[in-house]
N, C-alpha and C positions, 0 to 999 in steps of 0.2 A: 378703560372705564373701571375695571375692576381694581387697579391700582388706587385711583381716586377715592374709591369707596374704603378700601382699607386705610387710605391717608386719614380720610374723616374720623374712622373709629380709632385708629391710633394716635390721632392728634387731640383727642378730646377725652374727659374724663367725667361728663354728666350726660345722662340721657333720660328719656321719658319711658318707663316701663309700663305697657298696657297689658293687663291681665283681664280675664272675664270669670265671673260667678253668676251661675243662673241666669245666663244670657245678659247680664248687665256689665259694661266695661268699668275698669277703675284704673287710673293713670297715677303713677308715682314718679316723682323726681328722684332720681338715684345716681349715686357716684358708680363708677365701674372702673375696671382695668381691663385691658385686653392681652392676649397672648402677642409675642413678637410679630406674627404674620398678620394680626389683625382679623383673624378668623374665629377666634373664641372670645366671648365676652364674659367677665366674672362680676357679680353683684353679691353682696351681702346684706342679710336682711334677718331680723329677730324673727323668731318663729310665731311670735304673738301678733303679728300685723296681718291686716286684710290682705295684703299682697301675697305674703305667704300661704295664707288660707286658701286664696284663689289659685295659687300654683298647685297645691295639693289636689284641688277639686279639678283643675284644667291646666295642663302644662304647656298649653299653647300660648305663646306671647309675642308681643309686638314691640320693638325698641326703636324710638326715634332720637338719632344723634344729630346735632347741626352744628354750624360753624358761627352762631351769632356772636359769641365773645370775640371772635377774631375780626369781625366785620362790623363795627359799631359806627354809629353816626352816619355820614354821607354814603359809607361804603356798604350799609345794609342792604342795598340791592344786589350785593355779591354772595349773600348767605346761601349756603348749600345745606340741604337737609337729606338725610338717609334714613329711611325706614327698612328694617330688618325683621322678618318673621322668623320664629324658631320654636323650639322646644325647650322648657327648662328641665334641667336635670341637677340633681345634687352632686357634691363631689364626694365621693366615697373614700377615696386615697388620703389617708391623713397627712401625709408628707406633701401632697399637692395642696392641701388646705392651708398647711402652715406657711408654704411659699405665697399662696395668694394673699393671706392675712398681712404676712410681712411686706407685701408690695402696696397694700392699701394706705 
């Protein structure tokens, strides 16, 4: 099961990011990349956005990643969705930031 979940993460590049501020949810459609193992997900956002403000207030997040692009038309019944809960962290290492930006 874990390998299927990692496959969904590694096989896609769009997700819905859910953040919370003052008890109110906010969802954003985001591009992402993952590490080779499919265990870490990296997103880029401007600091002037609602989502970034929410993350600074409350780092708890939820991501929804699905296979709808692969399963169009009659294959729609085969769409898989993965919800992952986690915690936002900024990347402090400038070298790692450069690598992530270069892969976006």
